[in-house]
VOPAGU-2260 file (C-alpha; in pm, 1 decimal, decimal comma):
REM VOPAGU-2260
SITE   aa  ch    i         X         Y         Z
SITE  MET   A    0    7820,5    5978,4   11658,1
SITE  GLY   A    1    7709,0    6225,7   11917,7
SITE  ASP   A    2    7621,2    6052,2   12243,6
SITE  SER   A    3    7799,4    6086,6   12575,6
SITE  THR   A    4    7934,6    5728,8   12581,5
SITE  THR   A    5    8272,3    5705,8   12753,9
SITE  ALA   A    6    8579,5    5584,0   12564,1
SITE  ASP   A    7    8609,6    5273,4   12784,4
SITE  SER   A    8    8270,8    5144,3   12670,4
SITE  MET   A    9    8327,7    5217,9   12299,8
SITE  SER   A   10    8442,2    4959,4   12046,0
SITE  VAL   A   11    8741,0    5032,4   11821,0
SITE  GLN   A   12    8509,4    5089,9   11525,7
SITE  GLU   A   13    8296,1    5333,4   11726,4
SITE  LYS   A   14    8609,1    5526,8   11819,8
SITE  ILE   A   15    8724,3    5543,0   11456,2
SITE  THR   A   16    8376,8    5657,0   11346,7
SITE  LEU   A   17    8376,6    5937,7   11604,7
SITE  ILE   A   18    8733,7    6039,9   11514,7
SITE  LYS   A   19    8638,1    6066,0   11145,2
SITE  GLU   A   20    8300,1    6238,5   11196,2
SITE  ASN   A   21    8255,1    6557,5   10989,3
SITE  LEU   A   22    8608,5    6537,5   10847,6
SITE  GLN   A   23    8672,1    6620,2   10482,9
SITE  GLU   A   24    8973,7    6396,5   10435,4
SITE  VAL   A   25    9182,2    6132,5   10612,5
SITE  LEU   A   26    9535,1    6042,1   10501,4
SITE  LYS   A   27    9691,6    5708,8   10608,1
SITE  GLU   A   28    9393,6    5573,7   10803,1
SITE  ASP   A   29    9582,4    5243,6   10837,3
SITE  ILE   A   30    9817,3    5413,6   11087,0
SITE  ILE   A   31    9518,2    5497,4   11307,5
SITE  GLU   A   32    9383,8    5142,5   11287,6
SITE  ASP   A   33    9727,5    4998,9   11368,2
SITE  VAL   A   34    9751,0    5205,4   11689,2
SITE  LEU   A   35    9397,3    5127,9   11807,6
SITE  VAL   A   36    9381,4    4762,1   11702,0
SITE  LYS   A   37    9731,2    4610,9   11695,2
SITE  GLN   A   38    9902,9    4832,0   11951,3
SITE  ASN   A   39    9581,9    4864,7   12155,5
SITE  ARG   A   40    9664,9    5204,8   12299,3
SITE  PRO   A   41    9514,2    5555,3   12287,0
SITE  LEU   A   42    9577,9    5749,0   11968,1
SITE  LYS   A   43    9807,0    6052,0   12012,0
SITE  ILE   A   44    9691,4    6357,9   11813,2
SITE  TYR   A   45    9816,7    6712,9   11787,6
SITE  TRP   A   46    9653,9    7028,2   11656,2
SITE  GLY   A   47    9855,4    7345,5   11617,2
SITE  THR   A   48    9758,0    7709,2   11584,9
SITE  ALA   A   49    9981,3    8009,7   11525,1
SITE  THR   A   50    9918,7    8265,8   11798,0
SITE  THR   A   51    9837,4    8567,2   11581,0
SITE  GLY   A   52    9499,4    8745,4   11571,9
SITE  ARG   A   53    9219,7    8702,6   11826,4
SITE  PRO   A   54    9054,7    8357,5   11808,9
SITE  HIS   A   55    8710,6    8381,3   11648,3
SITE  CYS   A   56    8399,2    8163,7   11617,1
SITE  GLY   A   57    8562,0    7966,5   11335,8
SITE  TYR   A   58    8775,4    7806,6   11608,6
SITE  PHE   A   59    8467,8    7614,7   11720,5
SITE  VAL   A   60    8513,6    7389,8   11414,1
SITE  PRO   A   61    8849,8    7240,0   11526,3
SITE  MET   A   62    8743,9    7261,8   11892,6
SITE  VAL   A   63    8445,1    7036,0   11822,2
SITE  LYS   A   64    8676,8    6783,0   11660,8
SITE  LEU   A   65    8919,2    6798,0   11954,4
SITE  ALA   A   66    8616,6    6724,0   12172,3
SITE  HIS   A   67    8542,4    6418,7   11955,2
SITE  PHE   A   68    8902,2    6298,1   11986,5
SITE  LEU   A   69    8889,4    6332,8   12365,6
SITE  ARG   A   70    8556,2    6148,4   12377,9
SITE  ALA   A   71    8714,8    5867,9   12177,4
SITE  GLY   A   72    8988,9    5833,6   12440,7
SITE  CYS   A   73    9265,2    5999,5   12237,3
SITE  THR   A   74    9552,2    6189,6   12395,7
SITE  VAL   A   75    9538,6    6541,0   12252,2
SITE  LYS   A   76    9814,9    6799,9   12241,5
SITE  ILE   A   77    9748,1    7160,0   12142,0
SITE  LEU   A   78   10053,0    7335,6   12002,3
SITE  LEU   A   79   10053,9    7711,1   12054,8
SITE  ALA   A   80   10289,1    7788,3   11768,1
SITE  ASP   A   81   10430,9    8119,6   11885,7
SITE  ILE   A   82   10740,4    8105,7   11665,0
SITE  HIS   A   83   10526,0    8015,7   11363,0
SITE  GLY   A   84   10320,1    8330,0   11425,7
SITE  PHE   A   85   10638,0    8535,0   11413,9
SITE  LEU   A   86   10766,4    8358,5   11100,3
SITE  ASP   A   87   10443,3    8410,6   10907,2
SITE  ASN   A   88   10526,4    8756,8   10773,8
SITE  LEU   A   89   10550,0    8895,1   11129,7
SITE  LYS   A   90   10178,2    8839,8   11196,4
SITE  ALA   A   91   10265,6    8828,7   11565,4
SITE  PRO   A   92   10523,2    9094,2   11667,3
SITE  ILE   A   93   10794,9    8927,7   11874,7
SITE  GLU   A   94   10727,9    9150,7   12178,4
SITE  LEU   A   95   10361,6    9034,8   12186,0
SITE  VAL   A   96   10417,1    8663,7   12114,9
SITE  LYS   A   97   10435,4    8559,8   12481,8
SITE  TYR   A   98   10111,9    8735,5   12578,5
SITE  ARG   A   99    9923,7    8608,0   12275,5
SITE  ALA   A  100   10022,3    8250,6   12354,7
SITE  GLU   A  101    9885,3    8293,1   12708,7
SITE  TYR   A  102    9566,4    8448,2   12567,4
SITE  TYR   A  103    9516,3    8154,6   12328,6
SITE  LYS   A  104    9561,3    7903,8   12609,4
SITE  LEU   A  105    9294,3    8072,6   12820,5
SITE  VAL   A  106    9050,0    8100,2   12528,2
SITE  ILE   A  107    9090,6    7744,2   12401,1
SITE  THR   A  108    9064,0    7591,3   12747,6
SITE  SER   A  109    8748,3    7792,8   12813,3
SITE  VAL   A  110    8591,8    7684,5   12482,8
SITE  LEU   A  111    8657,6    7315,5   12550,1
SITE  LYS   A  112    8515,3    7340,6   12901,7
SITE  SER   A  113    8203,2    7506,9   12760,0
SITE  LEU   A  114    8156,7    7207,0   12529,1
SITE  ASN   A  115    8125,6    6976,4   12829,8
SITE  VAL   A  116    8408,7    6740,3   12733,3
SITE  PRO   A  117    8672,9    6576,9   12956,0
SITE  ILE   A  118    9009,9    6750,0   12934,8
SITE  ASP   A  119    9218,9    6516,9   13151,3
SITE  ARG   A  120    9387,4    6381,7   12835,0
SITE  LEU   A  121    9451,5    6732,6   12700,7
SITE  SER   A  122    9781,3    6918,8   12723,6
SITE  VAL   A  123    9892,8    7255,6   12585,7
SITE  VAL   A  124   10249,5    7296,6   12455,8
SITE  LEU   A  125   10426,9    7620,7   12367,0
SITE  GLY   A  126   10628,4    7589,2   12046,2
SITE  SER   A  127   10925,6    7787,5   12173,9
SITE  SER   A  128   10959,7    7546,7   12468,5
SITE  TYR   A  129   11134,9    7295,4   12239,9
SITE  GLN   A  130   11179,0    7459,2   11896,6
SITE  LEU   A  131   11481,8    7659,4   12016,4
SITE  SER   A  132   11676,9    7353,8   12133,6
SITE  ALA   A  133   12003,5    7251,9   11967,3
SITE  GLU   A  134   11858,7    6913,5   11866,5
SITE  TYR   A  135   11551,7    7066,0   11698,5
SITE  THR   A  136   11764,6    7327,4   11521,0
SITE  MET   A  137   11999,1    7058,4   11386,2
SITE  ASP   A  138   11701,4    6856,6   11259,7
SITE  LEU   A  139   11566,5    7169,2   11093,3
SITE  PHE   A  140   11900,5    7205,6   10912,5
SITE  ARG   A  141   11887,2    6838,1   10812,0
SITE  LEU   A  142   11532,3    6875,8   10684,0
SITE  SER   A  143   11625,0    7186,6   10484,7
SITE  SER   A  144   11892,1    6980,0   10307,4
SITE  VAL   A  145   11637,0    6730,5   10168,5
SITE  VAL   A  146   11346,2    6968,3   10088,7
SITE  THR   A  147   11370,5    7199,1    9789,0
SITE  GLU   A  148   11280,6    7567,2    9792,2
SITE  HIS   A  149   11003,9    7490,8    9539,1
SITE  ASP   A  150   10845,4    7219,1    9755,1
SITE  SER   A  151   10856,1    7425,6   10072,6
SITE  LYS   A  152   10703,5    7728,7    9900,6
SITE  LYS   A  153   10432,9    7511,3    9743,8
SITE  ALA   A  154   10353,0    7346,5   10079,4
SITE  GLY   A  155   10295,2    7678,0   10253,9
SITE  ALA   A  156   10105,7    7847,9    9970,4
SITE  GLU   A  157    9761,9    7824,1   10135,7
SITE  VAL   A  158    9879,2    7883,5   10491,9
SITE  VAL   A  159   10167,1    8131,6   10490,7
SITE  LYS   A  160   10071,1    8487,8   10400,7
SITE  GLN   A  161   10161,3    8553,6   10037,5
SITE  VAL   A  162   10334,7    8884,1    9962,9
SITE  ALA   A  163   10513,8    9033,9    9661,8
SITE  ASN   A  164   10861,2    9000,4    9814,1
SITE  PRO   A  165   10847,7    8705,3   10059,3
SITE  THR   A  166   11109,0    8648,1   10327,9
SITE  LEU   A  167   11289,1    8320,2   10393,1
SITE  SER   A  168   11084,9    8269,8   10712,2
SITE  GLY   A  169   10789,8    8159,1   10497,9
SITE  LEU   A  170   10998,5    7865,0   10373,8
SITE  ILE   A  171   11099,4    7760,9   10726,5
SITE  TYR   A  172   10735,7    7756,6   10846,9
SITE  PRO   A  173   10628,3    7431,0   10665,7
SITE  LEU   A  174   10949,6    7252,8   10764,9
SITE  MET   A  175   10891,2    7327,2   11133,0
SITE  GLN   A  176   10529,4    7213,6   11114,4
SITE  ALA   A  177   10644,7    6881,6   10971,1
SITE  LEU   A  178   10917,6    6843,0   11232,4
SITE  ASP   A  179   10671,9    6916,3   11514,7
SITE  GLU   A  180   10509,2    6575,8   11454,9
SITE  GLN   A  181   10829,7    6407,0   11568,9
SITE  TYR   A  182   10904,3    6633,9   11863,4
SITE  LEU   A  183   10549,8    6620,0   11998,9
SITE  ASP   A  184   10563,8    6238,2   11973,4
SITE  VAL   A  185   10224,1    6191,1   11806,7
SITE  ASP   A  186   10060,5    5944,1   11567,2
SITE  VAL   A  187    9838,5    6198,4   11393,1
SITE  GLN   A  188    9836,0    6566,0   11302,1
SITE  PHE   A  189    9497,0    6735,0   11268,8
SITE  GLY   A  190    9417,1    7058,4   11087,7
SITE  GLY   A  191    9210,2    7231,3   10823,0
SITE  VAL   A  192    9207,4    7109,3   10464,3
SITE  ASP   A  193    9412,9    7419,3   10378,8
SITE  GLN   A  194    9704,2    7242,3   10553,2
SITE  ARG   A  195    9699,3    6946,3   10310,9
SITE  LYS   A  196   10017,0    7042,2   10122,6
SITE  ILE   A  197   10211,7    7080,4   10446,8
SITE  PHE   A  198   10080,2    6741,6   10561,6
SITE  ALA   A  199   10197,6    6587,6   10231,6
SITE  LEU   A  200   10539,9    6747,5   10277,5
SITE  ALA   A  201   10564,7    6597,5   10627,7
SITE  SER   A  202   10470,5    6250,0   10499,0
SITE  GLU   A  203   10735,6    6265,4   10226,8
SITE  SER   A  204   11020,0    6429,8   10418,1
SITE  LEU   A  205   11020,6    6288,5   10773,3
SITE  PRO   A  206   11112,4    5933,3   10661,3
SITE  LYS   A  207   11420,3    6085,8   10493,7
SITE  LEU   A  208   11540,1    6174,2   10845,7
SITE  ASN   A  209   11455,0    5818,9   10959,2
SITE  TYR   A  210   11143,1    5940,1   11142,9
SITE  LYS   A  211   10811,6    5758,0   11105,2
SITE  GLU   A  212   10528,2    5879,6   10883,6
SITE  ARG   A  213   10213,9    6009,5   11054,5
SITE  ALA   A  214    9842,7    6003,9   10966,0
SITE  HIS   A  215    9662,5    6330,3   10892,7
SITE  LEU   A  216    9304,4    6438,3   10963,0
SITE  MET   A  217    9147,4    6739,8   10791,6
SITE  ASN   A  218    8827,6    6927,9   10868,0
SITE  PRO   A  219    8657,8    7140,7   10598,8
SITE  MET   A  220    8710,8    7514,7   10588,3
SITE  VAL   A  221    8390,4    7697,0   10683,0
SITE  PRO   A  222    8352,0    8020,0   10479,7
SITE  GLY   A  223    8352,1    8348,1   10671,2
SITE  LEU   A  224    8064,1    8590,5   10714,2
SITE  SER   A  225    8168,5    8784,5   10404,9
SITE  GLY   A  226    8179,1    8472,2   10188,8
SITE  GLY   A  227    8557,8    8416,3   10173,3
SITE  LYS   A  228    8793,3    8248,7   10419,2
SITE  MET   A  229    8726,1    8324,5   10783,6
SITE  SER   A  230    9031,2    8517,7   10899,1
SITE  ALA   A  231    9142,3    8660,7   11232,2
SITE  SER   A  232    9289,8    8959,4   11045,9
SITE  ASP   A  233    8963,8    9046,0   10864,2
SITE  PRO   A  234    8708,0    9180,9   11116,1
SITE  ASP   A  235    8421,6    9162,9   10863,8
SITE  SER   A  236    8473,8    8789,4   10801,4
SITE  LYS   A  237    8438,7    8664,5   11158,8
SITE  ILE   A  238    8278,3    8701,1   11499,4
SITE  ASP   A  239    8518,0    8728,6   11792,5
SITE  LEU   A  240    8463,8    8489,3   12081,5
SITE  LEU   A  241    8431,5    8790,3   12312,1
SITE  ASP   A  242    8203,6    8999,4   12089,3
SITE  PRO   A  243    7899,1    9120,0   12293,2
SITE  PRO   A  244    7544,6    9020,7   12180,6
SITE  GLU   A  245    7474,8    9348,7   12001,9
SITE  VAL   A  246    7792,0    9311,0   11793,2
SITE  VAL   A  247    7710,9    8947,2   11713,3
SITE  GLU   A  248    7363,9    9051,8   11596,5
SITE  LYS   A  249    7500,0    9337,0   11384,9
SITE  LYS   A  250    7762,3    9119,1   11214,0
SITE  MET   A  251    7517,2    8836,6   11151,4
SITE  LYS   A  252    7270,8    9074,8   10982,9
SITE  LYS   A  253    7546,8    9176,7   10739,8
SITE  ALA   A  254    7661,5    8817,8   10677,5
SITE  HIS   A  255    7672,9    8684,7   10321,6
SITE  CYS   A  256    7379,9    8444,2   10287,3
SITE  VAL   A  257    7232,7    8411,6    9936,3
SITE  PRO   A  258    6874,0    8273,3    9931,8
SITE  LYS   A  259    6842,1    7912,6    9807,4
SITE  GLU   A  260    7223,4    7886,8    9765,4
SITE  VAL   A  261    7375,7    7599,3    9963,3
SITE  GLU   A  262    7728,8    7562,6    9822,1
SITE  GLY   A  263    7984,6    7791,4    9984,0
SITE  ASN   A  264    7729,2    7923,3   10233,8
SITE  GLY   A  265    7923,1    7988,1   10553,9
SITE  ILE   A  266    7606,4    8039,4   10757,6
SITE  LEU   A  267    7482,2    7687,8   10675,6
SITE  GLY   A  268    7833,5    7553,6   10734,5
SITE  PHE   A  269    7834,9    7701,1   11083,2
SITE  VAL   A  270    7507,3    7524,1   11164,0
SITE  GLU   A  271    7643,1    7194,8   11029,7
SITE  PHE   A  272    7989,8    7190,7   11181,3
SITE  VAL   A  273    7930,6    7386,5   11501,3
SITE  LEU   A  274    7575,5    7436,7   11625,8
SITE  LEU   A  275    7433,5    7088,4   11558,2
SITE  THR   A  276    7750,9    6915,8   11677,1
SITE  VAL   A  277    7789,4    7130,7   11989,8
SITE  ASP   A  278    7428,9    7061,2   12090,0
SITE  SER   A  279    7502,5    6691,3   12050,0
SITE  LEU   A  280    7814,3    6713,5   12267,6
SITE  LYS   A  281    7638,7    6911,0   12538,5
SITE  ASN   A  282    7313,7    6721,2   12560,6
SITE  GLY   A  283    7393,0    6373,7   12431,2
SITE  GLY   A  284    7213,8    6205,1   12143,3
SITE  LYS   A  285    7141,0    6392,5   11822,3
SITE  GLY   A  286    7200,1    6762,9   11797,4
SITE  LYS   A  287    6905,8    6995,1   11747,7
SITE  PHE   A  288    6874,0    7337,6   11586,0
SITE  VAL   A  289    6552,2    7538,7   11624,9
SITE  VAL   A  290    6437,7    7816,1   11389,7
SITE  GLU   A  291    6150,6    8029,1   11515,0
SITE  ARG   A  292    5885,4    8159,3   11276,8
SITE  ARG   A  293    5855,7    8537,6   11238,9
SITE  LYS   A  294    5496,5    8534,5   11366,3
SITE  PRO   A  295    5317,3    8277,9   11587,5
SITE  GLU   A  296    5038,2    8251,6   11332,1
SITE  ASP   A  297    5291,5    8133,0   11072,3
SITE  GLY   A  298    5308,3    7794,8   11244,3
SITE  GLU   A  299    5534,0    7585,3   11466,1
SITE  PRO   A  300    5912,2    7647,6   11471,0
SITE  PHE   A  301    6136,6    7448,7   11236,5
SITE  VAL   A  302    6330,0    7185,3   11430,9
SITE  TYR   A  303    6629,3    7033,4   11253,0
SITE  GLU   A  304    6820,9    6726,1   11370,3
SITE  ASP   A  305    7028,3    6680,8   11054,2
SITE  ILE   A  306    7187,4    6918,7   10808,0
SITE  ALA   A  307    7043,8    6747,3   10498,6
SITE  THR   A  308    6685,9    6844,5   10589,1
SITE  LEU   A  309    6790,9    7201,4   10671,0
SITE  LYS   A  310    6972,9    7235,9   10338,1
SITE  ALA   A  311    6673,6    7097,1   10148,3
SITE  ASP   A  312    6440,0    7351,0   10311,0
SITE  TYR   A  313    6684,2    7631,7   10241,2
SITE  GLN   A  314    6722,7    7532,4    9878,0
SITE  ALA   A  315    6344,6    7519,7    9842,7
SITE  ASP   A  316    6321,3    7870,2    9998,0
SITE  LYS   A  317    6108,8    7730,7   10278,6
SITE  LEU   A  318    6385,3    7838,2   10516,1
SITE  THR   A  319    6495,1    8190,1   10427,2
SITE  PRO   A  320    6794,4    8403,0   10539,5
SITE  GLN   A  321    6545,6    8624,4   10727,4
SITE  LEU   A  322    6447,5    8324,0   10941,7
SITE  LEU   A  323    6788,1    8155,5   10959,0
SITE  LYS   A  324    7004,3    8450,7   11067,6
SITE  PRO   A  325    6810,5    8537,2   11388,3
SITE  ALA   A  326    6810,6    8167,9   11488,0
SITE  ILE   A  327    7188,3    8140,1   11443,6
SITE  THR   A  328    7238,7    8469,3   11628,5
SITE  LYS   A  329    7039,3    8342,8   11926,2
SITE  ALA   A  330    7220,5    8007,7   11936,6
SITE  LEU   A  331    7562,7    8170,2   11897,9
SITE  ILE   A  332    7503,3    8420,5   12178,7
SITE  GLN   A  333    7414,8    8128,1   12407,2
SITE  LEU   A  334    7724,8    7940,7   12292,2
SITE  LEU   A  335    7951,6    8235,0   12371,8
SITE  LYS   A  336    7788,3    8318,5   12705,0
SITE  PRO   A  337    7989,1    8083,9   12936,1
SITE  ILE   A  338    8317,0    8185,5   12768,1
SITE  GLN   A  339    8244,8    8554,9   12809,7
SITE  GLU   A  340    8129,1    8507,3   13169,2
SITE  GLU   A  341    8459,1    8336,3   13251,2
SITE  PHE   A  342    8646,4    8624,4   13086,3
SITE  GLN   A  343    8452,9    8885,3   13285,9
SITE  ALA   A  344    8526,1    8698,2   13609,4
SITE  SER   A  345    8900,7    8672,0   13543,4
SITE  PRO   A  346    9115,9    8985,1   13597,9
SITE  GLU   A  347    9417,0    8777,7   13487,2
SITE  TRP   A  348    9258,0    8698,9   13149,9
SITE  GLN   A  349    9152,6    9060,5   13101,8
SITE  ASP   A  350    9505,7    9180,6   13176,9
SITE  ILE   A  351    9655,3    8930,2   12931,6
SITE  ALA   A  352    9403,4    9038,9   12665,2
SITE  THR   A  353    9515,1    9401,9   12696,1
SITE  LYS   A  354    9883,1    9306,1   12676,6
SITE  ALA   A  355    9833,0    9063,4   12387,2
SITE  TYR   A  356    9619,9    9299,6   12180,7
SITE  PRO   A  357    9695,3    9654,3   12295,4
SITE  PRO   A  358    9454,8    9915,3   12158,6
SITE  PRO   A  359    9599,2   10103,7   11860,5
SITE  GLU   A  360    9752,2   10440,5   11936,4
SITE  VAL   A  361    9530,5   10731,2   11837,7
SITE  LYS   A  362    9743,3   10966,5   11633,9
SITE  LYS   A  363    9666,2   11333,1   11684,8
SITE  LYS   A  364    9618,1   11520,9   11362,0
SITE  GLU   A  365    9877,2   11791,4   11324,7
SITE  LYS   A  366    9729,0   12123,4   11222,2
SITE  LYS   A  367    9888,2   12230,1   10900,1
SITE  VAL   A  368    9995,6   12593,6   10886,8
SITE  LYS   A  369    9918,9   12736,5   10547,9
SITE  ASP   A  370   10214,5   12918,1   10397,1
SITE  ARG   A  371   10072,6   13240,0   10251,8
SITE  GLY   A  372   10407,9   13389,9   10163,9
SITE  THR   A  373   10600,5   13679,9   10310,8
SITE  ARG   A  374   10395,9   13943,5   10128,4
SITE  PHE   A  375   10072,4   13844,5   10299,1
SITE  PRO   A  376    9964,9   14114,5   10553,8
SITE  GLY   A  377   10071,0   14005,5   10901,3
SITE  ALA   A  378   10308,4   13734,9   10777,6
SITE  LYS   A  379   10642,8   13688,3   10947,6
SITE  ARG   A  380   10903,7   13853,9   10734,8
SITE  GLY   A  381   11245,4   13710,5   10684,0
SITE  VAL   A  382   11420,0   14046,5   10666,1
SITE  GLU   A  383   11281,6   14401,9   10695,1
SITE  VAL   A  384   11482,4   14714,3   10613,6
SITE  LYS   A  385   11374,1   15010,6   10822,8
SITE  PRO   A  386   11382,9   15369,2   10680,8
SITE  ASN   A  387   11680,9   15449,7   10902,8
SITE  GLY   A  388   11877,2   15165,5   10746,7
SITE  GLN   A  389   11841,1   14922,1   11039,3
SITE  ILE   A  390   11789,3   14555,4   10949,3
SITE  GLU   A  391   11514,9   14357,2   11136,3
SITE  GLY   A  392   11370,0   14004,5   11103,7
SITE  ASN   A  393   11453,4   13641,0   11184,5
SITE  LEU   A  394   11704,2   13619,9   10897,8
SITE  LYS   A  395   11883,2   13950,0   10966,5
SITE  ASP   A  396   12204,8   13767,4   11063,4
SITE  GLN   A  397   12221,3   13619,7   10713,2
SITE  VAL   A  398   12210,5   13959,4   10541,0
SITE  ASN   A  399   12539,9   14062,9   10388,9
SITE  LEU   A  400   12566,0   14426,7   10284,2
SITE  GLY   A  401   12879,8   14359,9   10087,7
SITE  THR   A  402   12954,8   14089,9    9834,9
SITE  GLY   A  403   12844,0   13783,3   10039,8
SITE  ALA   A  404   12579,3   13520,3    9956,1
SITE  GLY   A  405   12288,8   13626,1   10182,5
SITE  VAL   A  406   12152,3   13957,9   10050,1
SITE  GLU   A  407   12345,7   14228,0    9869,5
SITE  ALA   A  408   12207,1   14575,6    9794,2
SITE  LYS   A  409   12358,9   14711,7    9475,3
SITE  PRO   A  410   12435,1   15087,5    9436,1
SITE  ASP   A  411   12155,5   15115,7    9178,4
SITE  GLY   A  412   11903,7   14995,1    9442,7
SITE  HIS   A  413   11823,4   14637,9    9332,5
SITE  ILE   A  414   11868,3   14336,5    9563,6
SITE  GLU   A  415   12083,4   14030,9    9488,5
SITE  GLY   A  416   12148,5   13705,9    9678,0
SITE  ASN   A  417   11972,3   13373,8    9763,7
SITE  LEU   A  418   11753,7   13542,5   10027,7
SITE  LYS   A  419   11646,6   13838,7    9819,1
SITE  ASP   A  420   11282,7   13716,2    9799,8
SITE  GLN   A  421   11254,2   13730,4   10179,1
SITE  VAL   A  422   11362,3   14095,6   10208,6
SITE  ASN   A  423   11083,5   14337,0   10296,2
SITE  LEU   A  424   11161,8   14702,6   10232,1
SITE  GLY   A  425   10906,2   14822,1   10487,5
SITE  THR   A  426   10683,5   15121,9   10438,1
SITE  GLY   A  427   10942,5   15367,1   10308,7
SITE  ALA   A  428   11112,0   15193,2   10021,2
SITE  GLU   A  429   11301,3   15493,3    9885,3
SITE  GLU   A  430   11449,5   15590,5   10223,5
SITE  ALA   A  431   11541,5   15230,9   10294,2
SITE  MET   A  432   11718,2   15189,6    9964,7
SITE  LYS   A  433   11916,4   15505,3   10027,1
SITE  SER   A  434   12026,6   15371,1   10363,2
SITE  LEU   A  435   12123,5   15041,0   10205,3
SITE  ASP   A  436   12322,7   15219,2    9935,4
SITE  VAL   A  437   12521,1   15415,8   10190,1
SITE  ARG   A  438   12590,5   15120,8   10416,3
SITE  SER   A  439   12672,3   14901,8   10115,9
SITE  GLU   A  440   12933,7   15149,0    9992,6
SITE  THR   A  441   13076,6   15189,6   10340,0
SITE  ALA   A  442   13101,0   14815,2   10385,0
SITE  CYS   A  443   13287,1   14772,3   10057,9
SITE  VAL   A  444   13555,6   15027,8   10139,1
């Protein structure tokens, strides 16, 4: 359902249809119906995101759904999960958490405004604003007493970064996400289908603390440009919301897009879940996606109003990657334009961006000095014995002409001691040895 009808003029069924549009799965739909029908009040929904890497174009997928929820008259809360970002294997260093949360708020608000949706029912909540309270901490302890280590680890397997030697913070992460449903006072939690195990944990565990069970809405995961999961930490898998046109074009040219292959094709997924839906939100009615021909003589442009027709043409090789990629690039650049213009016009946002994601320090390469040994012409000698018996060099203070450990010249002329390899006998070896012999005997008297 993609028209611009206001929530007040929509029936309950129309609201439910819009809420469920393009979702992959809905758990406990009866809870949603109970709120809208029996309680006759707006549905309260929350979506959370850990404030880690820079938000990318994949964020348009949940943003479009938040726009649907707002259109349906729902009250929407966005949780900027700063503590979660820190807990998830230190993805967000603690000293940067505050700035990244501010950056996320500016980005997400800008994206929603660009989608032309009302945001009067939208609020943004910082996780640390309530997750550090004594009450929340006590509930976290209570929850940890009824959830096993196995269940918590299993719940976070697709969300928390998996490493060889995981820390305990990865087990706390799913528990907090479950508890957030209670402390944000919502009816529904929304997220990607990768969150399903955490949602199941919340449904099972919250009633054990005498808290009510919530419904859960899940959107599909759109593959990244490289074919796998779109990730903020993998620059090749995503396009940043602030990437300039030339970078967008370059990344899109390299994107994984196998001809005639529909399943797992992230490029087609982006058209389905973002471009068609965004056009619908902006302009009312059905969304439209236009693909220009390479040459005017090849015919009229392809105009798609539904994803099924586009997929059929792609599978039949009527629509090729060579035609599809430039069309997506053009549409995406237009989609990003108002967001980037707002960024360029805001010194505050630019300052926050620099603080949240400081440029990496450029390490100067240290020039390695090749050790050519003390016998190499011109090398710095440890010790040099002059013909007149005088000792020179940067290790001369360690030379012992008697029985010590540094260097000892024996009466027969050979050198002993742990520094003997650093002794240079100069240009007159015989004279030097004679001098050493004399001084050695004198020193031993």
